[in-house]
N, C-alpha and C positions, 0 to 999 in steps of 0.2 A: 538338665531336667527337660528343657524344651525338646532336645533331640529324642529323648526317650518317649515323650508324648507323641511326637510326629510319627515315629515308627512303631507305635504300639499296634500289635496285631489283635483283632477281636478273636475270642475263643469259642470253641465248640460249645453249643448250648446257649450262647448269648444271642440277642437279637442283632440282625445284620445292621450295621451303621447306615443311617438314611442319608440320602443326598438327591439333589436335582442335577441333571446334566444334559448337555446337548449331545445327540448321537446321530449316526447316519440314518436313523429312522425317526428323527424328531426328538423332542425333549421328553425325558422320562423322569418320573418321581419314584425313586427306588427306596424300599421294596414295595411301596404301596400299590404301584401299578401292576404288580404281579401276585397280589393276594389270591390264595387258592391254588397257586401253581408252584411247582418246584422250579428253582432257578440255578443254573450254573453260571456264576460270575467269574470270568477269567481274565487275566491280564497278560499282555505280551510286551516285550521290550521296545519294539519299533516297527513302523510300517516299512515295506520294501526290504525286508530281511528274509533270507531263505527259510530258516526254521519256522518263523512265524507264518510264512506263506503256506507251507505244507500243513500247518495246524489249522489255519483258517479254511483251507480247501477241505480238510477232513471234517471239521466241525460243520461247515455248510452242507457237505454231502450227507451228514448224519442228522441234520436238523429235524427232518420229518420223523426219524426214529425216536428222537428225544421228545418231540411234540406228542407222539403217540403215548408217551409215558407221562403226559401232563407236565413236561419240563421245557422251560424256555432258556435260550442262550443269550448272554449279554457279555460282550467283549469290552476291553479297555486298553488303551495305550496313551502315552503322554504326548502323542503327536496331535496335529491340528485336524479339524474336521475336513479341510480340503485335502490334506495328505491322505486321510482315510478314504475319501471318495476316489481319489486318483488310484490308490493302491487296490481297492476293491474292484475297480473297473479293469485294472491290469490283470487281476486274478482270473477274470472271466476269459482272458485270452490264453491262459496257460493250461497245460495238460500234465498231470502227475498221477502215476499209479492208476491209470484208467479214468481218473476224474478230469473232466473238461467242461467248459461252458458253465463253470461253477458260479452261481450268484449267491452272494452273502446277503441274506435277508434279515438276519437278526441285528439288533443295534450294536454299534461299536462306539464307545464313549470317547469324546474328546476330553482330554485331561491335561492340557498344557501346563496348568499350574500345579499339577500333581495333588490336588486336594482330595480326590477320591482315593488315589493310590496310597496316600499317607493314612487315610482313615482305616484302610485295610492292611497296613503294614507291607505294602507291595514294593516300597522303595527300601532297599537294603544296601547300605553303603559298602559292605564287604564285596558286593557284586557291582553296583553302579549307583552314583548319585543322580544320574540323569535318565535312567531307564528303569521300568518296573520289571521285577523278576516274573517268572511264569507261575503265577498263583492261580489256584482253583478253589472257589468257595461254593459248596453245595448248600443251598438255602431251601428250607422246607416251606410248605404252603402257609405256615403261620409266621414266616419271616425269621425263623431261628436258623443259625448256622449249624449244620449237621456234620460236615466234613471239610477239612482244609488240606490241600496239597500244595507243596512248593517245589518248583524245579529250578535248577540253575539256568542261566541264560543260554548255555550251549546245548541243552537237552530238550528235545521235543517230547510232548506228553504222550501217554498211553491212553488212547481214546476208548479202547475196549474196557479198560479198568474204570474210566470215568462213567461209562454206561453201566458197568457192573455195580458201581457204588449206588447209583440211582435205584437200580433193581433191588439191591440188598436192603437199602433203607426203606423202600416202599414195602417190601416183604416183611421186614421186622415190625413196621408200624401197623400193617394190616393184620398180622397174625400173632403179634406179641411173642415173637421168637427172636433168636439170634442166628447169625449165619456163620458157619465154620470156615476155616481156611480154604481159600480157592473156591468158595461156593459159587455155583452157577444155578440159574433157574432150573428147577426140577430136582436138584440135589436135596438130600435130607437136611433138616434144620435142627437147631438146638432149642429145647424147651427150657423155660426158666428153671434155675436150680432149686432144689428143695430148701424150704425155709425153716424146717424144724427136723428134729430127730425122727419124729413120728412119720412125717411126710417122706423122709429119706428111706425109712424102712418099708413103708407102703409102696413107694415107687420101685424099689428093687424087687419086691415080692410080686407086685401086680402093677406094672407100669402103665397099662391102659392100651387101648386100641391104637395100633400103628406106632407105638412108642417102644423104644428099646434103650437099655442103659448099659454103658461100659462100666460105670460105677455110680454111686448114689448122686454124685454131683455133676455127672456128664451123661445126660439123656437126650436122645434124638427122636425126632418124629419123621416117619417115612413120608415122603411126598408121593402121592399117587399119580 
């Protein structure tokens, strides 16, 4: 019973579990310190590992892109604060895919006791009892979990997809629509399905400006 509780993963739609933690940018009170903003909370297995290093360089290089989308980054690993500091300093000396002199300015949580990692189900014994898997939690401005991604220790994340998730969620919230497969900004979106027979008939006969239907349950709105 205890093991199941320790490794329970919060679910989409639930409020993000709260915690206070020491980070490379000072102490944070999560998610209260980020009210009104989107947050990408992500974990990595260990400092001074090659896959994690490429990920942190990529996240840091994209930090301003995310900030322009009202989105903050928060990292986590089960290493110590001093290991974090030493690793982030070393990252500034590296060059990878044209990225160099990369400074990680977003907070990286110290989680030696794995307290935060356990709250978010990041410790998965099938992978490791001592390292967090590569988890990504997208949390909205009200503190609700909106997307969860999990990667094995060996696989680096797709950062274009992470950014696309933020864009798609913001689009859906702003315009009350859904986004189809492989949606990108500027692509047509899906309008809510008809809720009655009358609405379905009306939509097929007269879908409205910029709306077209493949069938009564599948209608799109053209993006201008």
